[in-house]
PDB file with one MODEL, atoms N, CA, C and O in Angstrom:
MODEL        1
ATOM      1  N   UNK A   1      72.135  20.757  19.773  1.00  0.00           N
ATOM      2  CA  UNK A   1      70.881  21.133  20.426  1.00  0.00           C
ATOM      3  C   UNK A   1      71.021  22.590  20.939  1.00  0.00           C
ATOM      4  O   UNK A   1      71.982  22.967  21.609  1.00  0.00           O
ATOM      5  N   UNK A   2      70.003  23.361  20.574  1.00  0.00           N
ATOM      6  CA  UNK A   2      70.039  24.733  21.053  1.00  0.00           C
ATOM      7  C   UNK A   2      69.211  24.992  22.235  1.00  0.00           C
ATOM      8  O   UNK A   2      69.618  25.804  23.066  1.00  0.00           O
ATOM      9  N   UNK A   3      68.107  24.397  22.395  1.00  0.00           N
ATOM     10  CA  UNK A   3      67.300  24.519  23.604  1.00  0.00           C
ATOM     11  C   UNK A   3      67.819  24.001  24.803  1.00  0.00           C
ATOM     12  O   UNK A   3      68.600  23.051  24.766  1.00  0.00           O
ATOM     13  N   UNK A   4      67.414  24.606  26.041  1.00  0.00           N
ATOM     14  CA  UNK A   4      67.868  23.972  27.285  1.00  0.00           C
ATOM     15  C   UNK A   4      67.414  22.532  27.468  1.00  0.00           C
ATOM     16  O   UNK A   4      66.397  22.127  26.904  1.00  0.00           O
ATOM     17  N   UNK A   5      68.148  21.764  28.242  1.00  0.00           N
ATOM     18  CA  UNK A   5      67.786  20.486  28.589  1.00  0.00           C
ATOM     19  C   UNK A   5      66.559  20.510  29.543  1.00  0.00           C
ATOM     20  O   UNK A   5      65.655  19.682  29.438  1.00  0.00           O
ATOM     21  N   UNK A   6      66.567  21.492  30.475  1.00  0.00           N
ATOM     22  CA  UNK A   6      65.576  21.782  31.537  1.00  0.00           C
ATOM     23  C   UNK A   6      65.781  23.185  32.005  1.00  0.00           C
ATOM     24  O   UNK A   6      66.844  23.799  31.912  1.00  0.00           O
ATOM     25  N   UNK A   7      64.605  23.662  32.546  1.00  0.00           N
ATOM     26  CA  UNK A   7      64.496  25.053  33.161  1.00  0.00           C
ATOM     27  C   UNK A   7      64.006  25.009  34.579  1.00  0.00           C
ATOM     28  O   UNK A   7      63.031  24.309  34.851  1.00  0.00           O
ATOM     29  N   UNK A   8      64.632  25.727  35.515  1.00  0.00           N
ATOM     30  CA  UNK A   8      64.273  25.886  36.800  1.00  0.00           C
ATOM     31  C   UNK A   8      63.727  27.378  37.068  1.00  0.00           C
ATOM     32  O   UNK A   8      64.423  28.359  36.810  1.00  0.00           O
ATOM     33  N   UNK A   9      62.494  27.469  37.577  1.00  0.00           N
ATOM     34  CA  UNK A   9      62.040  28.878  37.968  1.00  0.00           C
ATOM     35  C   UNK A   9      62.618  29.283  39.223  1.00  0.00           C
ATOM     36  O   UNK A   9      62.455  28.587  40.224  1.00  0.00           O
ATOM     37  N   UNK A  10      63.289  30.368  39.251  1.00  0.00           N
ATOM     38  CA  UNK A  10      64.084  30.794  40.467  1.00  0.00           C
ATOM     39  C   UNK A  10      63.212  31.764  41.335  1.00  0.00           C
ATOM     40  O   UNK A  10      62.126  32.196  40.949  1.00  0.00           O
ATOM     41  N   UNK A  11      63.783  32.068  42.544  1.00  0.00           N
ATOM     42  CA  UNK A  11      63.021  32.846  43.484  1.00  0.00           C
ATOM     43  C   UNK A  11      63.001  34.344  42.919  1.00  0.00           C
ATOM     44  O   UNK A  11      62.121  35.128  43.274  1.00  0.00           O
ATOM     45  N   UNK A  12      63.951  34.679  42.078  1.00  0.00           N
ATOM     46  CA  UNK A  12      64.047  36.047  41.496  1.00  0.00           C
ATOM     47  C   UNK A  12      63.048  36.172  40.436  1.00  0.00           C
ATOM     48  O   UNK A  12      62.971  35.329  39.542  1.00  0.00           O
ATOM     49  N   UNK A  13      62.287  37.180  40.500  1.00  0.00           N
ATOM     50  CA  UNK A  13      61.121  37.422  39.652  1.00  0.00           C
ATOM     51  C   UNK A  13      61.406  37.210  38.174  1.00  0.00           C
ATOM     52  O   UNK A  13      60.616  36.557  37.492  1.00  0.00           O
ATOM     53  N   UNK A  14      62.534  37.755  37.644  1.00  0.00           N
ATOM     54  CA  UNK A  14      62.798  37.808  36.306  1.00  0.00           C
ATOM     55  C   UNK A  14      63.888  36.795  35.766  1.00  0.00           C
ATOM     56  O   UNK A  14      64.305  36.839  34.609  1.00  0.00           O
ATOM     57  N   UNK A  15      64.267  35.969  36.620  1.00  0.00           N
ATOM     58  CA  UNK A  15      65.357  35.067  36.314  1.00  0.00           C
ATOM     59  C   UNK A  15      64.853  33.648  36.243  1.00  0.00           C
ATOM     60  O   UNK A  15      63.954  33.256  36.987  1.00  0.00           O
ATOM     61  N   UNK A  16      65.468  32.836  35.293  1.00  0.00           N
ATOM     62  CA  UNK A  16      65.328  31.322  35.287  1.00  0.00           C
ATOM     63  C   UNK A  16      66.684  30.736  35.212  1.00  0.00           C
ATOM     64  O   UNK A  16      67.653  31.429  34.900  1.00  0.00           O
ATOM     65  N   UNK A  17      66.782  29.439  35.498  1.00  0.00           N
ATOM     66  CA  UNK A  17      68.057  28.774  35.483  1.00  0.00           C
ATOM     67  C   UNK A  17      67.934  27.641  34.506  1.00  0.00           C
ATOM     68  O   UNK A  17      67.264  26.634  34.737  1.00  0.00           O
ATOM     69  N   UNK A  18      68.659  27.867  33.327  1.00  0.00           N
ATOM     70  CA  UNK A  18      68.597  26.811  32.224  1.00  0.00           C
ATOM     71  C   UNK A  18      69.777  25.854  32.372  1.00  0.00           C
ATOM     72  O   UNK A  18      70.872  26.270  32.752  1.00  0.00           O
ATOM     73  N   UNK A  19      69.570  24.650  32.091  1.00  0.00           N
ATOM     74  CA  UNK A  19      70.662  23.611  31.974  1.00  0.00           C
ATOM     75  C   UNK A  19      70.816  23.277  30.541  1.00  0.00           C
ATOM     76  O   UNK A  19      69.856  22.936  29.849  1.00  0.00           O
ATOM     77  N   UNK A  20      72.021  23.375  30.100  1.00  0.00           N
ATOM     78  CA  UNK A  20      72.373  23.087  28.697  1.00  0.00           C
ATOM     79  C   UNK A  20      73.410  21.980  28.511  1.00  0.00           C
ATOM     80  O   UNK A  20      74.228  21.728  29.396  1.00  0.00           O
ATOM     81  N   UNK A  21      73.371  21.376  27.443  1.00  0.00           N
ATOM     82  CA  UNK A  21      74.299  20.339  27.078  1.00  0.00           C
ATOM     83  C   UNK A  21      75.439  20.938  26.426  1.00  0.00           C
ATOM     84  O   UNK A  21      75.301  21.527  25.353  1.00  0.00           O
ATOM     85  N   UNK A  22      76.695  20.813  27.075  1.00  0.00           N
ATOM     86  CA  UNK A  22      77.943  21.357  26.603  1.00  0.00           C
ATOM     87  C   UNK A  22      78.856  20.236  26.360  1.00  0.00           C
ATOM     88  O   UNK A  22      79.397  19.715  27.336  1.00  0.00           O
ATOM     89  N   UNK A  23      79.114  19.766  25.083  1.00  0.00           N
ATOM     90  CA  UNK A  23      79.959  18.659  24.667  1.00  0.00           C
ATOM     91  C   UNK A  23      79.708  17.421  25.536  1.00  0.00           C
ATOM     92  O   UNK A  23      80.654  16.776  25.990  1.00  0.00           O
ATOM     93  N   UNK A  24      78.418  17.089  25.766  1.00  0.00           N
ATOM     94  CA  UNK A  24      77.973  15.927  26.525  1.00  0.00           C
ATOM     95  C   UNK A  24      78.102  16.089  28.080  1.00  0.00           C
ATOM     96  O   UNK A  24      78.050  15.115  28.831  1.00  0.00           O
ATOM     97  N   UNK A  25      78.266  17.316  28.499  1.00  0.00           N
ATOM     98  CA  UNK A  25      78.240  17.606  30.029  1.00  0.00           C
ATOM     99  C   UNK A  25      77.210  18.722  30.150  1.00  0.00           C
ATOM    100  O   UNK A  25      76.862  19.437  29.211  1.00  0.00           O
ATOM    101  N   UNK A  26      76.732  18.804  31.469  1.00  0.00           N
ATOM    102  CA  UNK A  26      75.736  19.743  31.764  1.00  0.00           C
ATOM    103  C   UNK A  26      76.388  21.020  32.347  1.00  0.00           C
ATOM    104  O   UNK A  26      77.290  20.986  33.184  1.00  0.00           O
ATOM    105  N   UNK A  27      75.874  22.102  31.852  1.00  0.00           N
ATOM    106  CA  UNK A  27      76.192  23.464  32.489  1.00  0.00           C
ATOM    107  C   UNK A  27      75.009  24.253  32.672  1.00  0.00           C
ATOM    108  O   UNK A  27      74.132  24.212  31.808  1.00  0.00           O
ATOM    109  N   UNK A  28      74.873  25.005  33.747  1.00  0.00           N
ATOM    110  CA  UNK A  28      73.723  25.722  34.097  1.00  0.00           C
ATOM    111  C   UNK A  28      73.990  27.266  34.004  1.00  0.00           C
ATOM    112  O   UNK A  28      75.075  27.733  34.351  1.00  0.00           O
ATOM    113  N   UNK A  29      73.003  28.014  33.541  1.00  0.00           N
ATOM    114  CA  UNK A  29      73.114  29.438  33.343  1.00  0.00           C
ATOM    115  C   UNK A  29      71.913  30.189  33.823  1.00  0.00           C
ATOM    116  O   UNK A  29      70.800  29.890  33.390  1.00  0.00           O
ATOM    117  N   UNK A  30      72.074  31.108  34.658  1.00  0.00           N
ATOM    118  CA  UNK A  30      70.944  31.924  35.164  1.00  0.00           C
ATOM    119  C   UNK A  30      70.670  32.926  33.967  1.00  0.00           C
ATOM    120  O   UNK A  30      71.616  33.536  33.469  1.00  0.00           O
ATOM    121  N   UNK A  31      69.430  33.088  33.526  1.00  0.00           N
ATOM    122  CA  UNK A  31      69.105  33.974  32.526  1.00  0.00           C
ATOM    123  C   UNK A  31      68.008  34.866  32.917  1.00  0.00           C
ATOM    124  O   UNK A  31      67.122  34.428  33.651  1.00  0.00           O
ATOM    125  N   UNK A  32      67.986  36.116  32.481  1.00  0.00           N
ATOM    126  CA  UNK A  32      67.024  37.088  32.690  1.00  0.00           C
ATOM    127  C   UNK A  32      65.954  37.003  31.541  1.00  0.00           C
ATOM    128  O   UNK A  32      66.256  37.068  30.349  1.00  0.00           O
ATOM    129  N   UNK A  33      64.716  36.858  32.001  1.00  0.00           N
ATOM    130  CA  UNK A  33      63.593  36.642  31.004  1.00  0.00           C
ATOM    131  C   UNK A  33      63.228  37.916  30.302  1.00  0.00           C
ATOM    132  O   UNK A  33      62.486  37.855  29.321  1.00  0.00           O
ATOM    133  N   UNK A  34      63.723  39.139  30.757  1.00  0.00           N
ATOM    134  CA  UNK A  34      63.448  40.302  30.109  1.00  0.00           C
ATOM    135  C   UNK A  34      64.317  40.525  28.801  1.00  0.00           C
ATOM    136  O   UNK A  34      64.099  41.492  28.071  1.00  0.00           O
ATOM    137  N   UNK A  35      65.239  39.660  28.548  1.00  0.00           N
ATOM    138  CA  UNK A  35      66.152  39.616  27.456  1.00  0.00           C
ATOM    139  C   UNK A  35      66.157  38.311  26.735  1.00  0.00           C
ATOM    140  O   UNK A  35      65.644  37.328  27.270  1.00  0.00           O
ATOM    141  N   UNK A  36      66.738  38.236  25.481  1.00  0.00           N
ATOM    142  CA  UNK A  36      66.767  36.979  24.800  1.00  0.00           C
ATOM    143  C   UNK A  36      67.498  36.003  25.680  1.00  0.00           C
ATOM    144  O   UNK A  36      68.435  36.396  26.376  1.00  0.00           O
ATOM    145  N   UNK A  37      67.108  34.738  25.680  1.00  0.00           N
ATOM    146  CA  UNK A  37      67.807  33.716  26.411  1.00  0.00           C
ATOM    147  C   UNK A  37      68.947  33.226  25.403  1.00  0.00           C
ATOM    148  O   UNK A  37      68.877  33.457  24.196  1.00  0.00           O
ATOM    149  N   UNK A  38      69.903  32.594  25.943  1.00  0.00           N
ATOM    150  CA  UNK A  38      71.150  32.090  25.212  1.00  0.00           C
ATOM    151  C   UNK A  38      70.758  31.323  23.996  1.00  0.00           C
ATOM    152  O   UNK A  38      71.384  31.550  22.960  1.00  0.00           O
ATOM    153  N   UNK A  39      69.750  30.395  23.993  1.00  0.00           N
ATOM    154  CA  UNK A  39      69.414  29.648  22.890  1.00  0.00           C
ATOM    155  C   UNK A  39      68.712  30.493  21.861  1.00  0.00           C
ATOM    156  O   UNK A  39      68.526  29.982  20.757  1.00  0.00           O
ATOM    157  N   UNK A  40      68.298  31.729  22.085  1.00  0.00           N
ATOM    158  CA  UNK A  40      67.557  32.611  21.227  1.00  0.00           C
ATOM    159  C   UNK A  40      68.571  33.640  20.577  1.00  0.00           C
ATOM    160  O   UNK A  40      68.193  34.423  19.706  1.00  0.00           O
ATOM    161  N   UNK A  41      69.819  33.603  21.020  1.00  0.00           N
ATOM    162  CA  UNK A  41      70.679  34.552  20.524  1.00  0.00           C
ATOM    163  C   UNK A  41      71.598  34.137  19.402  1.00  0.00           C
ATOM    164  O   UNK A  41      72.821  34.276  19.443  1.00  0.00           O
ATOM    165  N   UNK A  42      70.878  33.585  18.334  1.00  0.00           N
ATOM    166  CA  UNK A  42      71.603  33.072  17.271  1.00  0.00           C
ATOM    167  C   UNK A  42      72.387  34.042  16.340  1.00  0.00           C
ATOM    168  O   UNK A  42      73.291  33.679  15.587  1.00  0.00           O
ATOM    169  N   UNK A  43      71.928  35.345  16.483  1.00  0.00           N
ATOM    170  CA  UNK A  43      72.672  36.377  15.729  1.00  0.00           C
ATOM    171  C   UNK A  43      74.102  36.655  16.286  1.00  0.00           C
ATOM    172  O   UNK A  43      74.946  37.233  15.602  1.00  0.00           O
ATOM    173  N   UNK A  44      74.327  36.242  17.495  1.00  0.00           N
ATOM    174  CA  UNK A  44      75.725  36.412  18.227  1.00  0.00           C
ATOM    175  C   UNK A  44      76.395  35.107  18.217  1.00  0.00           C
ATOM    176  O   UNK A  44      77.582  35.057  17.894  1.00  0.00           O
ATOM    177  N   UNK A  45      75.721  33.998  18.553  1.00  0.00           N
ATOM    178  CA  UNK A  45      76.336  32.680  18.691  1.00  0.00           C
ATOM    179  C   UNK A  45      75.385  31.731  18.030  1.00  0.00           C
ATOM    180  O   UNK A  45      74.178  31.789  18.265  1.00  0.00           O
ATOM    181  N   UNK A  46      75.926  30.830  17.180  1.00  0.00           N
ATOM    182  CA  UNK A  46      75.111  29.922  16.453  1.00  0.00           C
ATOM    183  C   UNK A  46      74.419  28.964  17.321  1.00  0.00           C
ATOM    184  O   UNK A  46      73.269  28.609  17.062  1.00  0.00           O
ATOM    185  N   UNK A  47      75.121  28.489  18.431  1.00  0.00           N
ATOM    186  CA  UNK A  47      74.499  27.650  19.472  1.00  0.00           C
ATOM    187  C   UNK A  47      75.035  28.058  20.778  1.00  0.00           C
ATOM    188  O   UNK A  47      76.057  28.740  20.853  1.00  0.00           O
ATOM    189  N   UNK A  48      74.359  27.651  21.841  1.00  0.00           N
ATOM    190  CA  UNK A  48      74.804  27.899  23.252  1.00  0.00           C
ATOM    191  C   UNK A  48      76.324  27.315  23.423  1.00  0.00           C
ATOM    192  O   UNK A  48      77.128  27.877  24.167  1.00  0.00           O
ATOM    193  N   UNK A  49      76.619  26.265  22.754  1.00  0.00           N
ATOM    194  CA  UNK A  49      78.012  25.706  22.917  1.00  0.00           C
ATOM    195  C   UNK A  49      79.053  26.753  22.385  1.00  0.00           C
ATOM    196  O   UNK A  49      80.133  26.888  22.961  1.00  0.00           O
ATOM    197  N   UNK A  50      78.742  27.435  21.366  1.00  0.00           N
ATOM    198  CA  UNK A  50      79.559  28.533  20.884  1.00  0.00           C
ATOM    199  C   UNK A  50      79.890  29.600  21.973  1.00  0.00           C
ATOM    200  O   UNK A  50      81.024  30.045  22.154  1.00  0.00           O
ATOM    201  N   UNK A  51      78.769  29.969  22.689  1.00  0.00           N
ATOM    202  CA  UNK A  51      78.912  31.007  23.754  1.00  0.00           C
ATOM    203  C   UNK A  51      79.859  30.362  24.772  1.00  0.00           C
ATOM    204  O   UNK A  51      80.861  30.960  25.163  1.00  0.00           O
ATOM    205  N   UNK A  52      79.520  29.095  25.212  1.00  0.00           N
ATOM    206  CA  UNK A  52      80.350  28.561  26.306  1.00  0.00           C
ATOM    207  C   UNK A  52      81.868  28.376  25.909  1.00  0.00           C
ATOM    208  O   UNK A  52      82.772  28.644  26.700  1.00  0.00           O
ATOM    209  N   UNK A  53      82.085  27.908  24.653  1.00  0.00           N
ATOM    210  CA  UNK A  53      83.402  27.882  24.197  1.00  0.00           C
ATOM    211  C   UNK A  53      84.146  29.321  24.161  1.00  0.00           C
ATOM    212  O   UNK A  53      85.336  29.404  24.466  1.00  0.00           O
ATOM    213  N   UNK A  54      83.417  30.399  23.790  1.00  0.00           N
ATOM    214  CA  UNK A  54      83.934  31.639  23.955  1.00  0.00           C
ATOM    215  C   UNK A  54      84.255  32.181  25.354  1.00  0.00           C
ATOM    216  O   UNK A  54      85.282  32.793  25.648  1.00  0.00           O
ATOM    217  N   UNK A  55      83.234  31.874  26.183  1.00  0.00           N
ATOM    218  CA  UNK A  55      83.363  32.217  27.643  1.00  0.00           C
ATOM    219  C   UNK A  55      84.517  31.524  28.345  1.00  0.00           C
ATOM    220  O   UNK A  55      85.257  32.116  29.132  1.00  0.00           O
ATOM    221  N   UNK A  56      84.640  30.215  28.017  1.00  0.00           N
ATOM    222  CA  UNK A  56      85.762  29.465  28.676  1.00  0.00           C
ATOM    223  C   UNK A  56      87.047  29.741  28.061  1.00  0.00           C
ATOM    224  O   UNK A  56      88.059  29.306  28.609  1.00  0.00           O
ATOM    225  N   UNK A  57      87.132  30.450  26.927  1.00  0.00           N
ATOM    226  CA  UNK A  57      88.429  30.910  26.327  1.00  0.00           C
ATOM    227  C   UNK A  57      88.990  32.097  27.278  1.00  0.00           C
ATOM    228  O   UNK A  57      90.189  32.376  27.325  1.00  0.00           O
ATOM    229  N   UNK A  58      87.989  32.770  28.033  1.00  0.00           N
ATOM    230  CA  UNK A  58      88.382  33.973  28.760  1.00  0.00           C
ATOM    231  C   UNK A  58      88.493  33.627  30.325  1.00  0.00           C
ATOM    232  O   UNK A  58      89.356  34.136  31.041  1.00  0.00           O
ATOM    233  N   UNK A  59      87.575  32.750  30.765  1.00  0.00           N
ATOM    234  CA  UNK A  59      87.484  32.438  32.139  1.00  0.00           C
ATOM    235  C   UNK A  59      87.488  30.919  32.363  1.00  0.00           C
ATOM    236  O   UNK A  59      87.159  30.171  31.444  1.00  0.00           O
ATOM    237  N   UNK A  60      87.829  30.480  33.483  1.00  0.00           N
ATOM    238  CA  UNK A  60      87.985  29.119  33.603  1.00  0.00           C
ATOM    239  C   UNK A  60      86.513  28.391  33.586  1.00  0.00           C
ATOM    240  O   UNK A  60      85.521  28.996  33.992  1.00  0.00           O
ATOM    241  N   UNK A  61      86.452  27.199  33.143  1.00  0.00           N
ATOM    242  CA  UNK A  61      85.124  26.554  33.026  1.00  0.00           C
ATOM    243  C   UNK A  61      84.551  26.173  34.411  1.00  0.00           C
ATOM    244  O   UNK A  61      85.209  25.734  35.355  1.00  0.00           O
ATOM    245  N   UNK A  62      83.254  26.405  34.385  1.00  0.00           N
ATOM    246  CA  UNK A  62      82.574  26.079  35.772  1.00  0.00           C
ATOM    247  C   UNK A  62      81.158  25.611  35.384  1.00  0.00           C
ATOM    248  O   UNK A  62      80.610  26.027  34.363  1.00  0.00           O
ATOM    249  N   UNK A  63      80.592  24.747  36.215  1.00  0.00           N
ATOM    250  CA  UNK A  63      79.231  24.145  35.838  1.00  0.00           C
ATOM    251  C   UNK A  63      78.106  25.069  36.051  1.00  0.00           C
ATOM    252  O   UNK A  63      77.010  24.770  35.577  1.00  0.00           O
ATOM    253  N   UNK A  64      78.269  26.233  36.756  1.00  0.00           N
ATOM    254  CA  UNK A  64      77.097  27.084  37.001  1.00  0.00           C
ATOM    255  C   UNK A  64      77.608  28.582  36.750  1.00  0.00           C
ATOM    256  O   UNK A  64      78.688  28.963  37.203  1.00  0.00           O
ATOM    257  N   UNK A  65      76.823  29.343  36.054  1.00  0.00           N
ATOM    258  CA  UNK A  65      77.125  30.726  35.715  1.00  0.00           C
ATOM    259  C   UNK A  65      75.909  31.625  36.138  1.00  0.00           C
ATOM    260  O   UNK A  65      74.761  31.263  35.877  1.00  0.00           O
ATOM    261  N   UNK A  66      76.152  32.711  36.745  1.00  0.00           N
ATOM    262  CA  UNK A  66      75.068  33.616  37.094  1.00  0.00           C
ATOM    263  C   UNK A  66      74.679  34.466  35.969  1.00  0.00           C
ATOM    264  O   UNK A  66      75.200  34.321  34.864  1.00  0.00           O
ATOM    265  N   UNK A  67      73.795  35.333  36.203  1.00  0.00           N
ATOM    266  CA  UNK A  67      73.072  36.179  35.036  1.00  0.00           C
ATOM    267  C   UNK A  67      74.118  37.053  34.434  1.00  0.00           C
ATOM    268  O   UNK A  67      73.928  37.538  33.318  1.00  0.00           O
ATOM    269  N   UNK A  68      75.240  37.291  35.120  1.00  0.00           N
ATOM    270  CA  UNK A  68      76.324  38.146  34.651  1.00  0.00           C
ATOM    271  C   UNK A  68      77.374  37.309  33.835  1.00  0.00           C
ATOM    272  O   UNK A  68      78.291  37.884  33.249  1.00  0.00           O
ATOM    273  N   UNK A  69      77.238  36.023  33.807  1.00  0.00           N
ATOM    274  CA  UNK A  69      78.253  35.209  33.114  1.00  0.00           C
ATOM    275  C   UNK A  69      79.469  34.731  34.086  1.00  0.00           C
ATOM    276  O   UNK A  69      80.466  34.138  33.675  1.00  0.00           O
ATOM    277  N   UNK A  70      79.242  35.062  35.347  1.00  0.00           N
ATOM    278  CA  UNK A  70      80.367  34.741  36.292  1.00  0.00           C
ATOM    279  C   UNK A  70      80.023  33.462  37.020  1.00  0.00           C
ATOM    280  O   UNK A  70      78.852  33.081  37.053  1.00  0.00           O
ATOM    281  N   UNK A  71      80.990  32.784  37.604  1.00  0.00           N
ATOM    282  CA  UNK A  71      80.844  31.644  38.422  1.00  0.00           C
ATOM    283  C   UNK A  71      79.804  31.876  39.526  1.00  0.00           C
ATOM    284  O   UNK A  71      79.854  32.921  40.174  1.00  0.00           O
ATOM    285  N   UNK A  72      78.903  30.988  39.759  1.00  0.00           N
ATOM    286  CA  UNK A  72      77.938  31.139  40.856  1.00  0.00           C
ATOM    287  C   UNK A  72      77.907  29.860  41.670  1.00  0.00           C
ATOM    288  O   UNK A  72      78.177  28.770  41.164  1.00  0.00           O
ATOM    289  N   UNK A  73      77.564  30.019  42.970  1.00  0.00           N
ATOM    290  CA  UNK A  73      77.509  28.852  43.939  1.00  0.00           C
ATOM    291  C   UNK A  73      76.092  29.000  44.553  1.00  0.00           C
ATOM    292  O   UNK A  73      75.754  29.991  45.200  1.00  0.00           O
ATOM    293  N   UNK A  74      75.285  27.930  44.297  1.00  0.00           N
ATOM    294  CA  UNK A  74      73.946  27.909  44.693  1.00  0.00           C
ATOM    295  C   UNK A  74      73.496  26.456  44.898  1.00  0.00           C
ATOM    296  O   UNK A  74      73.426  25.668  43.955  1.00  0.00           O
ATOM    297  N   UNK A  75      73.206  26.143  46.110  1.00  0.00           N
ATOM    298  CA  UNK A  75      72.854  24.697  46.353  1.00  0.00           C
ATOM    299  C   UNK A  75      71.575  24.272  45.645  1.00  0.00           C
ATOM    300  O   UNK A  75      71.511  23.126  45.200  1.00  0.00           O
ATOM    301  N   UNK A  76      70.510  25.146  45.502  1.00  0.00           N
ATOM    302  CA  UNK A  76      69.292  24.893  44.735  1.00  0.00           C
ATOM    303  C   UNK A  76      69.649  24.520  43.257  1.00  0.00           C
ATOM    304  O   UNK A  76      69.260  23.497  42.693  1.00  0.00           O
ATOM    305  N   UNK A  77      70.444  25.491  42.708  1.00  0.00           N
ATOM    306  CA  UNK A  77      70.805  25.273  41.270  1.00  0.00           C
ATOM    307  C   UNK A  77      71.648  23.872  41.083  1.00  0.00           C
ATOM    308  O   UNK A  77      71.425  23.077  40.170  1.00  0.00           O
ATOM    309  N   UNK A  78      72.579  23.714  42.022  1.00  0.00           N
ATOM    310  CA  UNK A  78      73.409  22.478  41.936  1.00  0.00           C
ATOM    311  C   UNK A  78      72.599  21.293  42.015  1.00  0.00           C
ATOM    312  O   UNK A  78      72.841  20.367  41.241  1.00  0.00           O
ATOM    313  N   UNK A  79      71.590  21.200  42.924  1.00  0.00           N
ATOM    314  CA  UNK A  79      70.685  20.091  43.137  1.00  0.00           C
ATOM    315  C   UNK A  79      69.839  19.867  41.808  1.00  0.00           C
ATOM    316  O   UNK A  79      69.606  18.742  41.368  1.00  0.00           O
ATOM    317  N   UNK A  80      69.410  21.026  41.219  1.00  0.00           N
ATOM    318  CA  UNK A  80      68.671  20.924  39.971  1.00  0.00           C
ATOM    319  C   UNK A  80      69.491  20.301  38.865  1.00  0.00           C
ATOM    320  O   UNK A  80      68.972  19.509  38.079  1.00  0.00           O
ATOM    321  N   UNK A  81      70.803  20.656  38.788  1.00  0.00           N
ATOM    322  CA  UNK A  81      71.694  20.107  37.813  1.00  0.00           C
ATOM    323  C   UNK A  81      71.943  18.663  38.042  1.00  0.00           C
ATOM    324  O   UNK A  81      72.079  17.923  37.067  1.00  0.00           O
ATOM    325  N   UNK A  82      72.016  18.193  39.276  1.00  0.00           N
ATOM    326  CA  UNK A  82      72.177  16.779  39.530  1.00  0.00           C
ATOM    327  C   UNK A  82      70.897  16.034  39.192  1.00  0.00           C
ATOM    328  O   UNK A  82      70.976  14.878  38.776  1.00  0.00           O
ATOM    329  N   UNK A  83      69.717  16.635  39.347  1.00  0.00           N
ATOM    330  CA  UNK A  83      68.561  15.980  38.900  1.00  0.00           C
ATOM    331  C   UNK A  83      68.429  15.875  37.333  1.00  0.00           C
ATOM    332  O   UNK A  83      67.884  14.896  36.824  1.00  0.00           O
ATOM    333  N   UNK A  84      68.914  16.849  36.627  1.00  0.00           N
ATOM    334  CA  UNK A  84      68.977  16.811  35.182  1.00  0.00           C
ATOM    335  C   UNK A  84      70.009  15.746  34.790  1.00  0.00           C
ATOM    336  O   UNK A  84      69.810  14.993  33.837  1.00  0.00           O
ATOM    337  N   UNK A  85      71.084  15.701  35.523  1.00  0.00           N
ATOM    338  CA  UNK A  85      72.097  14.691  35.187  1.00  0.00           C
ATOM    339  C   UNK A  85      71.409  13.253  35.348  1.00  0.00           C
ATOM    340  O   UNK A  85      71.547  12.425  34.447  1.00  0.00           O
ATOM    341  N   UNK A  86      70.730  12.984  36.404  1.00  0.00           N
ATOM    342  CA  UNK A  86      70.155  11.716  36.643  1.00  0.00           C
ATOM    343  C   UNK A  86      69.109  11.390  35.520  1.00  0.00           C
ATOM    344  O   UNK A  86      68.958  10.228  35.145  1.00  0.00           O
ATOM    345  N   UNK A  87      68.429  12.369  35.018  1.00  0.00           N
ATOM    346  CA  UNK A  87      67.382  12.124  33.989  1.00  0.00           C
ATOM    347  C   UNK A  87      67.952  11.927  32.639  1.00  0.00           C
ATOM    348  O   UNK A  87      67.383  11.191  31.833  1.00  0.00           O
ATOM    349  N   UNK A  88      69.136  12.601  32.329  1.00  0.00           N
ATOM    350  CA  UNK A  88      69.739  12.578  31.006  1.00  0.00           C
ATOM    351  C   UNK A  88      70.908  11.654  30.873  1.00  0.00           C
ATOM    352  O   UNK A  88      71.277  11.245  29.772  1.00  0.00           O
ATOM    353  N   UNK A  89      71.512  11.313  32.040  1.00  0.00           N
ATOM    354  CA  UNK A  89      72.758  10.398  31.973  1.00  0.00           C
ATOM    355  C   UNK A  89      73.957  11.180  31.625  1.00  0.00           C
ATOM    356  O   UNK A  89      75.029  10.600  31.456  1.00  0.00           O
ATOM    357  N   UNK A  90      73.842  12.565  31.496  1.00  0.00           N
ATOM    358  CA  UNK A  90      75.008  13.381  31.269  1.00  0.00           C
ATOM    359  C   UNK A  90      75.597  13.843  32.625  1.00  0.00           C
ATOM    360  O   UNK A  90      74.860  14.065  33.586  1.00  0.00           O
ATOM    361  N   UNK A  91      76.931  13.982  32.680  1.00  0.00           N
ATOM    362  CA  UNK A  91      77.573  14.489  33.904  1.00  0.00           C
ATOM    363  C   UNK A  91      77.592  15.964  33.963  1.00  0.00           C
ATOM    364  O   UNK A  91      77.377  16.583  32.920  1.00  0.00           O
ATOM    365  N   UNK A  92      77.820  16.586  35.043  1.00  0.00           N
ATOM    366  CA  UNK A  92      78.025  17.984  35.197  1.00  0.00           C
ATOM    367  C   UNK A  92      79.442  18.353  34.624  1.00  0.00           C
ATOM    368  O   UNK A  92      80.391  17.569  34.664  1.00  0.00           O
ATOM    369  N   UNK A  93      79.497  19.525  34.127  1.00  0.00           N
ATOM    370  CA  UNK A  93      80.775  20.017  33.530  1.00  0.00           C
ATOM    371  C   UNK A  93      81.883  19.839  34.595  1.00  0.00           C
ATOM    372  O   UNK A  93      81.718  20.252  35.743  1.00  0.00           O
ATOM    373  N   UNK A  94      82.996  19.226  34.203  1.00  0.00           N
ATOM    374  CA  UNK A  94      84.096  19.042  35.110  1.00  0.00           C
ATOM    375  C   UNK A  94      85.394  19.132  34.408  1.00  0.00           C
ATOM    376  O   UNK A  94      86.412  18.867  35.048  1.00  0.00           O
ATOM    377  N   UNK A  95      85.477  19.483  33.146  1.00  0.00           N
ATOM    378  CA  UNK A  95      86.782  19.550  32.516  1.00  0.00           C
ATOM    379  C   UNK A  95      86.674  20.376  31.304  1.00  0.00           C
ATOM    380  O   UNK A  95      85.578  20.538  30.767  1.00  0.00           O
ATOM    381  N   UNK A  96      87.769  20.917  30.834  1.00  0.00           N
ATOM    382  CA  UNK A  96      87.852  21.726  29.649  1.00  0.00           C
ATOM    383  C   UNK A  96      88.129  20.900  28.397  1.00  0.00           C
ATOM    384  O   UNK A  96      88.806  19.873  28.447  1.00  0.00           O
ATOM    385  N   UNK A  97      87.590  21.374  27.275  1.00  0.00           N
ATOM    386  CA  UNK A  97      87.768  20.671  26.033  1.00  0.00           C
ATOM    387  C   UNK A  97      88.775  21.462  25.200  1.00  0.00           C
ATOM    388  O   UNK A  97      89.100  21.063  24.082  1.00  0.00           O
TER     389      UNK A  97
ENDMDL
END
């Protein structure tokens, strides 16, 4: 699946927080709406999973990434991921594949 499971509008004018299915677990990514979103970047990665596989080959896996691809900590985003988890039955990312 390429499209996000769900999207949260953030307080930052140009950013959204997308929740993606990564090998049956949920990962959240802040994305800048002025640029292509991860699921639209098929010329670079076939699917968002390919991006996360690449990213986690360089940095440790984490359930939330900021707009720069770095680990982020945000209670609002985390609560959003828990709500997506409750709706989908998928767990938040907690292990490497």
